[in-house]
C-alpha positions as CSV (number, residue, x, y, z in Angstrom):
1,M,63.3,71.5,244.6
2,P,63.4,68.0,243.1
3,A,61.0,65.2,243.9
4,D,60.4,63.7,247.4
5,R,60.2,60.0,246.5
6,L,60.0,57.8,243.4
7,H,57.7,54.8,243.0
8,L,58.3,52.1,240.3
9,V,54.9,50.5,239.6
10,R,54.6,47.3,237.6
11,H,51.6,47.0,235.2
12,G,48.6,44.9,236.0
13,E,47.7,41.5,234.6
14,V,47.7,41.2,230.8
15,H,45.1,39.5,228.7
16,N,47.2,36.7,227.3
17,P,45.1,33.6,226.4
18,G,47.9,32.2,224.2
19,R,50.3,32.2,227.2
20,V,53.1,33.7,225.1
21,L,56.0,35.9,226.1
22,Y,54.7,39.1,224.7
23,G,57.6,41.4,225.4
24,R,57.3,44.5,223.3
25,L,54.6,43.0,220.9
26,P,51.6,45.3,220.3
27,G,48.1,44.4,221.2
28,F,48.6,43.1,224.7
29,G,46.4,45.2,227.0
30,L,45.2,44.6,230.5
31,S,42.7,41.9,231.4
32,A,39.7,42.9,233.6
33,D,41.6,41.7,236.6
34,G,44.6,43.7,235.4
35,R,42.6,46.9,235.4
36,R,41.4,46.2,239.0
37,M,45.0,45.6,240.0
38,A,46.2,48.8,238.4
39,R,43.5,50.7,240.3
40,Q,44.5,49.1,243.6
41,A,48.1,50.2,243.0
42,A,47.0,53.8,242.4
43,E,44.7,53.7,245.5
44,Y,47.7,52.4,247.5
45,V,49.9,55.3,246.5
46,A,47.1,57.7,247.3
47,S,46.7,56.1,250.7
48,L,50.3,57.1,251.5
49,D,49.0,60.6,251.7
50,R,51.9,62.0,249.7
51,P,51.3,64.4,246.8
52,V,52.3,63.0,243.3
53,G,53.9,65.6,241.1
54,S,54.6,63.6,238.0
55,L,53.6,60.4,236.2
56,V,55.6,58.5,233.7
57,C,54.9,55.2,231.8
58,S,56.4,53.1,229.0
59,P,54.9,53.3,225.5
60,L,53.4,49.8,225.7
61,Q,49.7,49.4,226.0
62,R,49.7,47.5,229.3
63,T,51.6,50.3,231.1
64,Q,49.6,53.1,229.6
65,E,46.4,51.4,230.7
66,S,47.9,50.8,234.2
67,A,48.7,54.5,234.4
68,E,45.1,55.5,233.8
69,P,43.9,55.1,237.4
70,F,46.8,57.4,238.5
71,T,45.6,60.0,236.1
72,E,42.1,59.7,237.4
73,I,43.1,59.9,241.1
74,F,45.9,62.5,240.9
75,G,44.8,64.5,237.8
76,I,48.2,64.1,236.1
77,E,48.7,63.0,232.5
78,P,51.5,60.5,232.0
79,L,54.7,61.3,230.1
80,V,55.6,58.4,227.8
81,D,59.3,57.5,228.2
82,E,60.9,54.9,225.9
83,R,63.6,54.3,228.5
84,V,61.3,52.5,231.0
85,I,60.1,50.0,228.4
86,E,60.3,46.2,228.5
87,P,63.7,44.9,227.3
88,T,64.0,43.1,224.0
89,N,63.8,39.3,224.0
90,V,64.4,36.8,221.2
91,F,61.6,34.6,222.5
92,E,58.8,37.2,221.9
93,G,55.6,35.7,220.7
94,R,56.6,32.2,221.7
95,R,55.5,29.9,224.5
96,M,58.6,29.4,226.6
97,K,58.1,25.8,227.6
98,R,57.9,24.8,223.9
99,A,60.8,27.1,222.9
100,M,63.1,25.4,225.5
101,F,62.5,22.0,224.0
102,N,63.9,23.2,220.6
103,P,67.7,22.7,220.6
104,W,68.0,25.5,218.0
105,N,67.0,27.9,220.8
106,W,69.7,26.7,223.3
107,R,72.3,29.1,221.7
108,H,70.3,32.0,223.2
109,L,70.9,30.6,226.7
110,L,74.7,30.4,226.7
111,A,75.3,33.7,228.6
112,P,72.6,34.1,231.2
113,A,74.6,36.8,233.1
114,L,74.2,39.2,230.1
115,P,71.6,37.8,229.2
116,S,72.2,36.3,225.8
117,W,68.5,36.2,224.9
118,G,67.8,39.9,225.1
119,E,68.9,43.4,226.1
120,P,71.9,43.4,228.5
121,Y,70.9,43.9,232.1
122,L,73.5,46.7,232.5
123,Q,71.9,48.6,229.6
124,V,68.5,48.2,231.2
125,V,69.8,49.5,234.5
126,A,71.5,52.5,232.8
127,R,68.4,53.6,230.9
128,M,66.2,53.2,233.9
129,D,68.5,55.2,236.1
130,E,68.7,57.9,233.5
131,A,64.9,58.1,233.2
132,M,64.4,58.0,237.0
133,R,66.9,60.8,237.6
134,E,65.4,63.0,234.9
135,A,61.9,62.5,236.3
136,W,63.2,63.3,239.8
137,E,64.8,66.5,238.8
138,R,61.9,67.5,236.6
139,T,59.4,67.2,239.4
140,E,59.1,70.4,241.3
141,S,57.4,68.9,244.4
142,G,55.8,65.7,245.4
143,D,56.5,62.1,244.4
144,V,57.2,60.5,241.0
145,V,55.3,57.5,239.8
146,I,56.8,55.5,236.9
147,V,54.7,52.6,235.5
148,S,57.1,50.1,234.0
149,H,57.7,46.3,233.7
150,Q,58.9,43.5,235.9
151,L,62.4,43.1,234.6
152,P,63.4,46.8,234.5
153,I,62.0,47.3,238.0
154,W,63.7,44.1,239.4
155,V,67.2,44.9,237.9
156,T,66.9,48.4,239.3
157,H,66.3,46.9,242.7
158,L,69.3,44.6,242.3
159,S,71.5,47.4,241.2
160,V,70.5,49.8,244.0
161,T,70.9,47.1,246.6
162,G,74.3,46.1,245.3
163,A,73.2,42.6,244.3
164,A,74.3,40.7,241.2
165,L,72.2,41.4,238.1
166,R,72.1,37.7,237.0
167,H,69.0,36.1,238.5
168,N,66.3,33.5,238.0
169,P,63.4,35.1,236.3
170,T,60.9,33.0,238.2
171,Q,62.2,34.3,241.5
172,R,61.8,38.1,241.0
173,R,60.1,39.9,243.9
174,C,58.0,42.1,241.7
175,A,54.4,41.1,241.6
176,L,51.7,42.5,239.3
177,S,50.9,46.1,240.2
178,S,53.5,46.1,243.0
179,V,55.1,49.3,244.1
180,T,58.8,49.6,244.8
181,S,59.8,53.0,246.3
182,F,63.1,54.8,246.2
183,D,64.7,58.0,247.7
184,L,67.6,59.9,246.2
185,A,70.2,61.4,248.5
186,D,73.8,62.4,247.9
187,D,73.4,61.2,244.3
188,E,72.6,57.7,245.4
189,W,69.4,55.7,245.2
190,S,68.1,53.8,248.2
191,E,65.1,51.5,248.3
192,V,62.7,52.5,251.1
193,A,59.6,50.3,250.5
194,Y,58.1,47.5,248.6
195,A,54.3,46.8,248.6
196,E,51.9,44.4,246.8
197,P,48.6,46.2,247.2
198,A,46.7,44.3,244.4
199,R,44.8,41.0,245.0
200,L,46.3,38.3,242.8
201,D,43.8,35.5,243.6
202,G,42.4,34.3,240.3
203,A,45.1,35.9,238.2
204,V,46.2,33.8,235.2
205,D,49.1,35.7,233.7
206,V,51.6,36.3,236.6
207,G,54.8,35.5,234.6
208,A,58.0,37.3,234.2
209,V,57.0,39.9,231.6
């Protein structure tokens, strides 16, 4: 039997004093608040009183650290999957407000529907769907938890609900340590729940990464 439900969990707040878009850059781990948020997400999933059969995370530091409370609570070691990683972005390492004032960077904004500044949304959706389906079939019983990033989770939501993938990054409904839950029936994903169990008061880095 495959899994019963799949939860996409966004990582907690990142320690980012430079306020840069960190993307796939190394060395960006959770802040103290981020670790608290990650634990609140794990405690929320535990409160659903549903067994968790497998845990997956992206290879980036912030998602691996966000998976640690799930390991502690459910006793499951995470499987690292490159397919649920943050997309590429030409603005990595830069402060976005400064970058937007530089006319040389405007060429990266010509095709926002793709988007032209990074990995195509369709490619992100495809790799996320592949990873989700593989985790679903691999899990003999219980739920799947995948700790990922805001954009991959959000475009998965858009794809599953039939919405356009083009969107304003500042308007994503995917808060830090949020949990977006899906079922799979007749080979089709359906979104069944969205929750924001983590307290965000005092959080500094709540941006679209």
